[in-house]
KELUM-529611 format. One line per 2 residues: number of its first residue (from 1); their letters; for each residue x, y, z of C-alpha. Coordinates in steps of 0.1 Angstrom, whole numbers, plus 5000, padded with zeros to 4 digits. Layout:
<sites>
NUM) A) X Y Z | ...
</sites>
This chain:
<sites>
1) MK) 4287 8238 1499 | 4299 8263 1527
3) IV) 4337 8271 1525 | 4350 8273 1561
5) LR) 4384 8282 1574 | 4388 8266 1608
7) IL) 4405 8289 1634 | 4425 8258 1646
9) LL) 4462 8249 1643 | 4476 8233 1612
11) SG) 4459 8200 1603 | 4491 8181 1606
13) FL) 4492 8189 1644 | 4457 8174 1652
15) GA) 4470 8140 1663 | 4493 8157 1687
17) FA) 4466 8178 1701 | 4449 8147 1715
19) EA) 4478 8142 1738 | 4475 8179 1749
21) QA) 4478 8185 1787 | 4462 8219 1788
23) QE) 4427 8221 1801 | 4419 8258 1795
25) YY) 4398 8269 1766 | 4388 8302 1750
27) DY) 4351 8312 1759 | 4341 8313 1722
29) GF) 4354 8298 1689 | 4349 8314 1655
31) EK) 4354 8300 1621 | 4359 8322 1592
33) SY) 4332 8314 1568 | 4327 8326 1530
35) GV) 4296 8304 1524 | 4267 8325 1537
37) DV) 4249 8337 1504 | 4247 8375 1498
39) RD) 4230 8391 1470 | 4229 8426 1457
41) TS) 4199 8446 1446 | 4196 8430 1413
43) DT) 4196 8396 1430 | 4230 8386 1419
45) SL) 4251 8366 1443 | 4283 8382 1453
47) DK) 4311 8355 1451 | 4334 8375 1473
49) AW) 4310 8390 1496 | 4328 8384 1529
51) VG) 4363 8391 1517 | 4364 8423 1537
53) GM) 4366 8451 1511 | 4394 8470 1494
55) NN) 4407 8506 1497 | 4442 8516 1485
57) CQ) 4457 8485 1469 | 4490 8474 1452
59) FS) 4488 8443 1429 | 4514 8418 1419
61) PI) 4511 8386 1399 | 4525 8353 1416
63) KL) 4523 8317 1414 | 4503 8304 1444
65) NN) 4493 8270 1431 | 4517 8266 1402
67) DE) 4491 8260 1375 | 4492 8278 1341
69) YD) 4482 8313 1348 | 4496 8337 1374
71) DL) 4476 8342 1405 | 4473 8376 1422
73) FV) 4487 8392 1453 | 4469 8422 1467
75) FD) 4484 8444 1494 | 4459 8471 1510
77) RH) 4480 8496 1528 | 4448 8506 1548
79) GD) 4453 8481 1577 | 4485 8465 1559
81) KI) 4461 8438 1547 | 4472 8409 1524
83) LT) 4446 8394 1502 | 4454 8364 1477
85) FT) 4434 8352 1448 | 4439 8322 1426
87) NK) 4434 8325 1388 | 4405 8304 1378
89) GF) 4400 8321 1344 | 4407 8308 1309
91) KN) 4424 8325 1280 | 4409 8360 1275
93) EI) 4389 8357 1307 | 4390 8374 1341
95) GY) 4382 8349 1368 | 4398 8352 1402
97) EY) 4389 8332 1432 | 4395 8344 1468
99) AP) 4421 8320 1484 | 4427 8333 1520
101) EY) 4446 8301 1528 | 4476 8315 1510
103) EA) 4477 8347 1530 | 4495 8331 1560
105) YF) 4524 8322 1537 | 4534 8359 1535
107) PA) 4553 8378 1561 | 4540 8408 1579
109) LH) 4543 8438 1555 | 4536 8474 1557
111) DW) 4531 8506 1535 | 4540 8488 1503
113) AI) 4550 8456 1486 | 4563 8448 1452
115) LK) 4567 8412 1441 | 4596 8407 1416
117) DY) 4618 8377 1408 | 4653 8392 1415
119) NN) 4673 8359 1411 | 4655 8346 1380
121) DG) 4646 8313 1396 | 4609 8316 1385
123) KR) 4596 8326 1420 | 4586 8361 1429
125) DI) 4603 8377 1459 | 4591 8404 1480
127) FT) 4605 8439 1480 | 4588 8460 1509
129) YS) 4592 8491 1528 | 4615 8491 1559
131) LG) 4620 8524 1580 | 4638 8547 1555
133) GI) 4645 8520 1531 | 4637 8485 1512
135) RV) 4639 8451 1529 | 4637 8419 1508
137) FK) 4622 8385 1514 | 4634 8358 1491
139) NI) 4609 8331 1479 | 4623 8297 1488
141) GG) 4592 8278 1484 | 4584 8249 1463
143) HE) 4549 8241 1451 | 4537 8268 1474
145) PE) 4555 8302 1483 | 4577 8304 1512
147) FR) 4596 8336 1522 | 4628 8340 1541
149) LE) 4641 8375 1551 | 4670 8381 1529
151) VY) 4679 8419 1532 | 4673 8436 1565
153) PY) 4670 8463 1576 | 4674 8478 1541
155) IR) 4691 8475 1507 | 4724 8493 1506
157) SL) 4740 8511 1477 | 4775 8522 1470
159) QG) 4772 8560 1472 | 4805 8577 1468
161) SS) 4831 8558 1488 | 4807 8537 1510
163) YT) 4777 8516 1510 | 4748 8533 1526
165) NL) 4711 8529 1529 | 4692 8532 1496
167) FL) 4668 8557 1511 | 4632 8557 1506
169) TE) 4601 8573 1524 | 4569 8555 1531
171) VD) 4551 8577 1506 | 4573 8567 1477
173) YP) 4566 8536 1456 | 4598 8528 1436
175) AI) 4604 8512 1403 | 4622 8478 1406
177) CD) 4629 8466 1372 | 4659 8459 1348
179) LD) 4669 8494 1335 | 4699 8484 1317
181) ND) 4685 8451 1300 | 4713 8430 1317
183) GD) 4690 8406 1336 | 4691 8418 1370
185) LD) 4668 8443 1391 | 4677 8480 1393
187) IL) 4659 8506 1414 | 4646 8540 1406
189) TF) 4632 8564 1434 | 4633 8601 1442
191) WS) 4663 8612 1461 | 4659 8623 1499
193) LG) 4652 8658 1490 | 4630 8651 1462
195) TF) 4626 8666 1428 | 4650 8644 1410
197) VQ) 4651 8606 1405 | 4680 8586 1416
199) EH) 4691 8555 1397 | 4707 8526 1415
201) IN) 4721 8500 1391 | 4724 8463 1403
203) QS) 4760 8450 1399 | 4751 8413 1402
205) ME) 4754 8405 1365 | 4786 8424 1361
207) KY) 4803 8411 1393 | 4789 8375 1396
209) GT) 4775 8366 1362 | 4741 8359 1378
211) AD) 4712 8379 1390 | 4710 8365 1425
213) SL) 4727 8393 1444 | 4713 8427 1454
215) DY) 4746 8447 1451 | 4737 8484 1441
217) IK) 4756 8515 1430 | 4741 8549 1426
219) TS) 4747 8559 1390 | 4727 8590 1386
221) DC) 4710 8617 1408 | 4689 8628 1379
223) WG) 4677 8598 1360 | 4659 8611 1328
225) YF) 4671 8647 1332 | 4638 8659 1346
227) AE) 4626 8674 1378 | 4592 8673 1394
229) SE) 4577 8703 1412 | 4568 8695 1449
231) ES) 4539 8720 1452 | 4522 8704 1420
233) NQ) 4527 8677 1396 | 4544 8698 1371
235) IF) 4573 8684 1352 | 4605 8704 1342
237) MD) 4625 8687 1316 | 4663 8691 1304
239) TC) 4673 8698 1341 | 4698 8680 1364
241) IN) 4722 8681 1393 | 4755 8685 1380
243) PV) 4766 8687 1409 | 4746 8720 1414
245) PL) 4707 8718 1409 | 4699 8734 1375
247) IP) 4662 8739 1383 | 4638 8766 1379
249) KN) 4638 8789 1407 | 4601 8783 1416
251) IE) 4610 8749 1428 | 4642 8753 1446
253) DE) 4629 8753 1481 | 4603 8726 1476
255) RH) 4603 8695 1496 | 4594 8660 1483
257) TG) 4560 8647 1492 | 4555 8615 1475
259) ST) 4554 8598 1442 | 4547 8563 1426
261) FL) 4567 8549 1396 | 4558 8524 1370
263) VH) 4587 8518 1346 | 4582 8500 1314
265) DF) 4593 8501 1277 | 4559 8514 1264
267) DA) 4572 8524 1230 | 4594 8495 1220
269) DD) 4627 8514 1217 | 4645 8493 1244
271) DK) 4647 8521 1269 | 4624 8526 1298
273) DL) 4595 8550 1300 | 4578 8562 1332
275) LL) 4542 8564 1345 | 4544 8588 1375
277) GD) 4517 8593 1401 | 4517 8620 1426
279) ID) 4503 8629 1459 | 4472 8653 1458
281) YP) 4467 8645 1421 | 4440 8622 1406
283) DL) 4459 8610 1375 | 4490 8595 1360
285) IY) 4516 8614 1338 | 4532 8593 1310
287) LT) 4569 8604 1305 | 4585 8593 1273
289) NG) 4622 8584 1273 | 4638 8596 1243
291) GT) 4673 8587 1254 | 4691 8554 1255
293) VD) 4695 8524 1278 | 4726 8537 1294
295) SA) 4715 8574 1294 | 4676 8580 1299
297) RI) 4662 8615 1289 | 4626 8623 1294
299) VH) 4615 8642 1261 | 4578 8642 1264
301) QD) 4550 8642 1289 | 4514 8632 1283
303) TM) 4489 8644 1311 | 4459 8628 1293
305) FP) 4471 8594 1297 | 4457 8567 1289
307) GN) 4439 8586 1262 | 4410 8576 1239
309) TK) 4392 8560 1269 | 4378 8570 1302
311) KL) 4403 8591 1319 | 4418 8580 1353
313) NL) 4403 8600 1382 | 4416 8586 1416
315) YS) 4413 8619 1432 | 4447 8614 1450
317) FP) 4479 8596 1445 | 4475 8568 1421
319) VS) 4499 8538 1419 | 4500 8517 1389
321) NY) 4507 8479 1383 | 4512 8462 1349
323) ID) 4497 8427 1351 | 4481 8403 1327
325) VD) 4445 8402 1342 | 4426 8385 1314
327) ND) 4450 8358 1307 | 4456 8370 1270
329) GV) 4493 8370 1272 | 4493 8409 1273
331) MD) 4497 8430 1303 | 4468 8453 1315
333) LL) 4470 8482 1339 | 4456 8482 1373
335) VS) 4455 8516 1393 | 4446 8522 1429
337) PF) 4453 8550 1454 | 4486 8550 1474
339) DP) 4478 8577 1498 | 4485 8564 1535
341) LQ) 4459 8588 1549 | 4424 8573 1554
343) DR) 4404 8601 1541 | 4418 8608 1508
345) SN) 4401 8585 1481 | 4369 8573 1466
347) HH) 4372 8541 1485 | 4344 8519 1471
349) ES) 4356 8526 1435 | 4393 8526 1440
351) SW) 4403 8496 1418 | 4407 8508 1382
353) LY) 4413 8484 1354 | 4422 8493 1319
355) LN) 4425 8461 1295 | 4452 8463 1271
357) KG) 4440 8455 1234 | 4474 8462 1220
359) AD) 4509 8449 1230 | 4531 8450 1261
361) ND) 4554 8475 1244 | 4526 8492 1224
363) PE) 4496 8493 1246 | 4461 8503 1237
365) FH) 4444 8506 1270 | 4404 8504 1273
367) YE) 4388 8513 1305 | 4370 8481 1320
369) TN) 4360 8490 1357 | 4367 8512 1386
371) QF) 4357 8482 1410 | 4379 8456 1401
373) LQ) 4371 8427 1424 | 4353 8452 1447
375) DE) 4321 8447 1426 | 4319 8412 1439
377) ML) 4324 8422 1476 | 4303 8439 1502
379) DF) 4322 8470 1502 | 4307 8502 1518
381) GA) 4333 8526 1510 | 4355 8540 1539
383) GA) 4346 8519 1572 | 4321 8494 1579
385) SP) 4302 8491 1611 | 4277 8462 1613
387) VL) 4248 8459 1637 | 4221 8432 1638
389) FD) 4185 8438 1643 | 4150 8424 1630
391) YN) 4138 8452 1609 | 4108 8435 1595
393) RD) 4100 8415 1627 | 4100 8381 1609
395) GL) 4122 8365 1636 | 4153 8367 1616
397) MD) 4182 8391 1624 | 4189 8416 1596
399) LV) 4221 8434 1591 | 4227 8471 1590
401) VG) 4261 8485 1581 | 4272 8521 1588
403) NF) 4303 8535 1574 | 4327 8564 1576
405) GY) 4314 8575 1542 | 4314 8576 1505
407) LD) 4332 8603 1488 | 4311 8633 1482
409) ST) 4332 8661 1469 | 4369 8673 1469
411) YY) 4386 8706 1470 | 4420 8722 1476
413) ND) 4426 8743 1507 | 4446 8775 1511
415) AY) 4477 8753 1513 | 4469 8736 1481
417) TL) 4463 8703 1499 | 4436 8680 1486
419) QC) 4405 8679 1511 | 4378 8651 1507
421) EY) 4344 8654 1522 | 4324 8622 1527
423) RS) 4287 8614 1534 | 4277 8584 1555
425) QL) 4249 8560 1548 | 4234 8530 1564
427) AL) 4230 8498 1542 | 4202 8474 1549
429) LE) 4207 8437 1542 | 4176 8416 1548
431) NT) 4181 8382 1561 | 4162 8361 1534
433) GT) 4173 8325 1549 | 4160 8305 1577
435) PD) 4167 8303 1614 | 4192 8275 1606
437) DP) 4207 8289 1575 | 4211 8328 1571
439) SF) 4214 8345 1538 | 4213 8382 1531
441) KL) 4201 8405 1502 | 4209 8442 1499
443) ID) 4176 8459 1501 | 4185 8495 1506
445) AD) 4218 8513 1503 | 4205 8545 1521
447) FG) 4185 8529 1549 | 4165 8557 1567
449) GL) 4177 8583 1542 | 4207 8594 1564
451) TE) 4224 8609 1533 | 4206 8641 1537
453) FM) 4223 8648 1570 | 4259 8647 1555
455) LQ) 4272 8630 1585 | 4305 8611 1587
457) AI) 4313 8578 1606 | 4277 8569 1613
459) DP) 4272 8540 1637 | 4238 8529 1646
461) AF) 4222 8513 1675 | 4185 8498 1679
463) GD) 4162 8495 1709 | 4126 8503 1720
465) LD) 4129 8538 1735 | 4092 8546 1737
467) GD) 4077 8513 1749 | 4054 8506 1716
469) GD) 4072 8473 1710 | 4092 8482 1680
471) PD) 4130 8493 1677 | 4139 8529 1674
473) ML) 4174 8539 1662 | 4203 8561 1676
475) VG) 4230 8571 1654 | 4265 8581 1665
477) NA) 4288 8602 1643 | 4323 8617 1638
479) EG) 4311 8648 1658 | 4306 8626 1689
481) TI) 4269 8636 1693 | 4238 8612 1689
483) YS) 4210 8615 1664 | 4177 8598 1676
485) FE) 4150 8584 1652 | 4115 8571 1661
487) NI) 4102 8540 1645 | 4070 8553 1631
489) SS) 4058 8523 1613 | 4023 8511 1618
491) GR) 4032 8477 1603 | 4061 8452 1606
493) IA) 4088 8469 1586 | 4107 8495 1604
495) TF) 4105 8532 1592 | 4125 8558 1610
497) EL) 4118 8597 1615 | 4143 8621 1631
499) RS) 4135 8633 1665 | 4167 8650 1677
501) TR) 4201 8659 1663 | 4214 8661 1699
503) FL) 4200 8633 1718 | 4201 8642 1756
505) DI) 4228 8667 1746 | 4253 8639 1746
507) DV) 4288 8648 1732 | 4316 8623 1737
509) GH) 4342 8643 1717 | 4346 8624 1686
511) FS) 4333 8592 1668 | 4306 8582 1691
513) TP) 4295 8545 1687 | 4264 8538 1707
515) QL) 4250 8505 1718 | 4216 8500 1735
517) ID) 4218 8470 1758 | 4201 8461 1792
519) LT) 4231 8461 1815 | 4213 8462 1848
521) DN) 4188 8434 1840 | 4158 8455 1846
523) DL) 4142 8451 1810 | 4152 8486 1801
525) PD) 4179 8495 1775 | 4209 8513 1789
527) LV) 4232 8533 1767 | 4269 8527 1762
529) IG) 4290 8548 1737 | 4325 8539 1724
531) KR) 4345 8570 1713 | 4378 8579 1695
533) NG) 4397 8582 1729 | 4393 8545 1733
535) TI) 4371 8545 1764 | 4333 8538 1768
537) SY) 4306 8562 1783 | 4278 8546 1802
539) YQ) 4242 8561 1807 | 4219 8540 1829
541) NE) 4181 8540 1821 | 4163 8547 1852
543) GT) 4128 8554 1835 | 4102 8533 1823
545) PA) 4096 8514 1790 | 4075 8542 1778
547) KP) 4096 8571 1789 | 4133 8562 1793
549) AF) 4154 8584 1816 | 4192 8581 1809
551) TW) 4214 8592 1837 | 4252 8596 1831
553) VT) 4272 8572 1852 | 4309 8573 1838
555) DS) 4330 8581 1808 | 4353 8553 1816
557) LG) 4329 8521 1820 | 4347 8493 1834
559) GV) 4382 8507 1829 | 4380 8498 1792
561) DV) 4406 8514 1772 | 4416 8500 1738
563) RN) 4445 8525 1728 | 4479 8513 1719
565) PN) 4498 8543 1733 | 4530 8532 1716
567) LS) 4514 8538 1683 | 4485 8563 1685
569) YY) 4467 8587 1708 | 4433 8572 1697
571) GF) 4416 8539 1702 | 4382 8541 1684
573) SN) 4365 8519 1708 | 4334 8502 1693
575) PC) 4316 8481 1720 | 4296 8451 1715
577) FF) 4279 8439 1747 | 4261 8405 1747
579) RD) 4248 8378 1770 | 4262 8343 1769
581) QY) 4242 8310 1773 | 4242 8315 1810
583) DS) 4229 8352 1807 | 4262 8366 1819
585) LR) 4274 8399 1803 | 4303 8397 1778
587) LF) 4320 8424 1759 | 4340 8425 1726
589) VG) 4354 8459 1718 | 4367 8468 1684
591) SE) 4397 8492 1681 | 4417 8514 1659
593) FG) 4442 8488 1649 | 4418 8461 1644
595) HI) 4423 8440 1675 | 4394 8425 1694
597) FY) 4395 8432 1730 | 4375 8408 1752
599) YK) 4362 8416 1789 | 4343 8396 1815
601) NI) 4331 8402 1851 | 4309 8431 1840
603) ED) 4277 8430 1862 | 4295 8439 1894
605) NL) 4317 8465 1880 | 4291 8488 1862
607) AE) 4291 8516 1889 | 4329 8515 1897
609) GD) 4356 8490 1892 | 4372 8475 1862
611) FS) 4360 8446 1838 | 4383 8418 1836
613) LV) 4404 8420 1803 | 4408 8386 1792
615) EK) 4424 8393 1756 | 4435 8422 1738
617) MY) 4435 8404 1705 | 4409 8376 1707
619) LY) 4419 8345 1688 | 4444 8367 1671
621) ID) 4417 8377 1645 | 4430 8408 1626
623) EG) 4411 8418 1596 | 4423 8453 1594
625) DR) 4421 8489 1611 | 4390 8502 1629
627) SA) 4372 8469 1638 | 4335 8469 1647
629) IA) 4317 8438 1658 | 4281 8423 1657
631) IH) 4273 8391 1677 | 4244 8369 1674
633) DL) 4236 8332 1670 | 4224 8333 1634
635) NS) 4222 8296 1626 | 4206 8284 1658
637) DD) 4235 8261 1667 | 4238 8278 1703
639) YP) 4272 8292 1692 | 4274 8330 1688
641) DM) 4284 8341 1653 | 4304 8373 1645
643) IL) 4302 8398 1617 | 4333 8420 1616
645) GN) 4336 8453 1600 | 4369 8470 1591
647) YR) 4381 8506 1577 | 4385 8488 1542
649) GG) 4346 8491 1540 | 4341 8453 1542
651) IN) 4328 8428 1565 | 4338 8392 1574
653) YF) 4316 8365 1587 | 4329 8342 1615
655) QG) 4306 8312 1623 | 4305 8302 1660
657) SD) 4323 8269 1668 | 4337 8249 1696
659) PP) 4362 8270 1716 | 4398 8262 1707
661) PY) 4423 8254 1736 | 4440 8282 1756
663) GI) 4476 8281 1767 | 4489 8264 1736
665) ED) 4525 8265 1748 | 4518 8236 1771
667) YA) 4510 8215 1742 | 4533 8183 1738
669) VF) 4535 8191 1701 | 4555 8224 1710
671) KE) 4577 8211 1737 | 4605 8207 1713
673) ID) 4605 8244 1706 | 4630 8263 1727
675) VK) 4633 8301 1728 | 4669 8310 1738
677) LF) 4679 8346 1749 | 4713 8357 1754
679) PN) 4726 8376 1772 | 4697 8378 1797
681) PA) 4697 8402 1817 | 4706 8425 1788
683) SE) 4713 8463 1786 | 4722 8469 1749
685) KL) 4718 8439 1726 | 4698 8408 1729
687) NI) 4701 8377 1707 | 4670 8356 1701
689) QI) 4675 8320 1688 | 4646 8297 1683
691) DG) 4652 8260 1679 | 4628 8232 1669
693) AE) 4606 8255 1649 | 4617 8242 1615
695) NL) 4590 8244 1588 | 4568 8268 1609
697) KG) 4560 8302 1598 | 4563 8324 1628
699) RI) 4571 8358 1643 | 4588 8371 1674
701) QI) 4571 8398 1695 | 4584 8419 1724
703) ID) 4557 8427 1747 | 4558 8449 1779
705) MH) 4541 8439 1812 | 4509 8458 1803
707) GN) 4503 8435 1771 | 4516 8460 1746
709) VL) 4535 8446 1716 | 4564 8469 1713
711) KE) 4581 8453 1685 | 4575 8424 1660
713) LD) 4603 8407 1641 | 4601 8381 1614
715) FV) 4613 8346 1625 | 4641 8334 1602
717) QN) 4649 8297 1605 | 4684 8288 1616
719) KT) 4692 8325 1622 | 4699 8343 1653
721) VK) 4678 8377 1655 | 4697 8405 1670
723) LD) 4676 8431 1691 | 4685 8464 1703
725) VS) 4671 8467 1738 | 4687 8500 1749
727) IY) 4658 8519 1737 | 4636 8501 1763
729) DR) 4633 8511 1800 | 4647 8490 1827
731) GI) 4623 8462 1836 | 4608 8429 1827
733) YI) 4595 8421 1792 | 4582 8391 1774
735) CR) 4596 8375 1742 | 4567 8356 1726
737) FI) 4570 8334 1696 | 4538 8331 1675
739) IT) 4530 8309 1646 | 4502 8309 1620
741) DG) 4477 8282 1610 | 4466 8301 1579
743) SR) 4439 8322 1594 | 4452 8336 1626
745) WI) 4483 8340 1646 | 4487 8317 1678
747) PV) 4511 8323 1707 | 4534 8292 1712
749) KN) 4563 8302 1737 | 4568 8329 1761
751) KK) 4602 8338 1776 | 4611 8365 1802
753) IV) 4634 8392 1793 | 4651 8413 1821
755) IT) 4664 8446 1808 | 4690 8465 1828
757) KN) 4708 8497 1822 | 4746 8503 1825
759) P) 4756 8525 1853
</sites>
């Protein structure tokens, strides 16, 4: 039975929808689906095929459905994607089932997230990165989790005579644990200049007799009396700030570049030991605490951790989490990369699991897998760019997936910085289903043998370029050029042979993503190419079926530009033109931050003029960075289906459906919601108050008149949000309130903001 998540509002609102007055609808509806069967080369069904891949993850246990065993929260910092899994295993068994319906219960997070129960109420709260520090969401849910922003913008700690920000960088993963064994959560992290570890002790138990406060005091600038080199992962023991740094000369002028902490009493002596991960290094260092609960002192380092089993090799920057994965009552070790850079890990083998055959405080780790959860997914390493074409001419559309690449080799440059080289491949999944019920099987992980060319970021396009009736292939790549391949098969199954490494001498700069599509309706395939700068180049075919002649028309087709200039110089446009049921051209474009741009009014604007931009984030679908789209009616129901790739290396399947209504803010069900802004006009501070939104999970967005989201804030019930608007130029802006139905974010109310400037 197919599992389908409908992209509609919460089911409780359906009755009210019947009374809705709005008459406008989206052009297409899509329902996220996990039921289309996918099998690997051994004919094993992949239960999590369409989850979307995993790259650099952090893991935390949490009760999602309040049954016997802890469920699993996964945060992938590549795209800031939350994944939730319910625990369906029994004792001594690993059995996680993807449960995306819980993802909407979590607020927007970025960089890192640690789930810990700070107030001892049995529900895990969220500690997560805030600019230069830590913010906290309190779990106030009942049967299901529900989070309220409790500490913002960051935790403060008494440092000297005043409470100041407990500073943290985005490349540091702190330890949040009970260091002094008094029942509340303390914090360890490197200090702002690096090298030494700061200890911040929670005073909640001492002051109030309960653990429900986050009241910190800095008690040490050199927890453990050790220092870490900033040009390597070398550890120096018996050194401290007192107050002058007593550190070896060769680390005096070094800067802190990022580390990860896992703190636990691994040797059952009541004090806390440390597992340390470091940027640019592939493994963990185990630091033994030979001190006391009140005075930690690192006395030994183990660089061969975990020992007597397969050694960890993550290439760069491991982050470790201690979780009972197999329901045996003993915590196991999960390790994944923490590097924020997108080209610094072995992405498809980036989830290492060591099962613990010992005890929590006397572990005996045994390597289990380096693809925990990933081995049940379609995961193509770094990046996934899907394209549909009938490779065996059986009338069913098959699936080819390009990628940024699989890790090939690593080395350190002259600055001793880790560099990773990748090789791209095409994966072929044959459609083994029927016209009404697609299913796929992985046939070839290196379709066309493109590995030998050592390309990166390959993106295929298919079309008949020589008039012989079979599809040929063009391949874009990170260099911005196009490789061309002729289909030399004498039978039905496509076989490709290289014809040119610089097709038509085309060079669009970087990251060419071609598509062959008949734009001029003359039965000849034209060539469009997305690229890193976010625009689309267009070459019109003025030749014949047997001898195409592509003529450059423009490097800015239709005025398409999918960049978000507030966040990046780049857009990584990935175009998908298609024709609707009326034979009108439509365009979806993937982008760097995962948003799907939708354009209409194309035919009359091919030579000059702009396409009509309908949506910058179609249906609020967001599955992670570097979105890439394939569109086709795969089940013969007259609705186009969508396969969506992302930089986590995975793909999602969206089944076509009835288009959902547009203009949701006019619905009667939302008339009671009121967005109040005061003062408005505003010059410095703006207060945002939302009434009538009780029990809704929402966010507040500040949007400029070009549609760019300048800021996103978490909506907290019964609380006025204060916003500094002095940083914005004078003009008119929009305050938008959006809610989630569990699968997408939906705009509910818009309110105009007028920003003035003081004379």
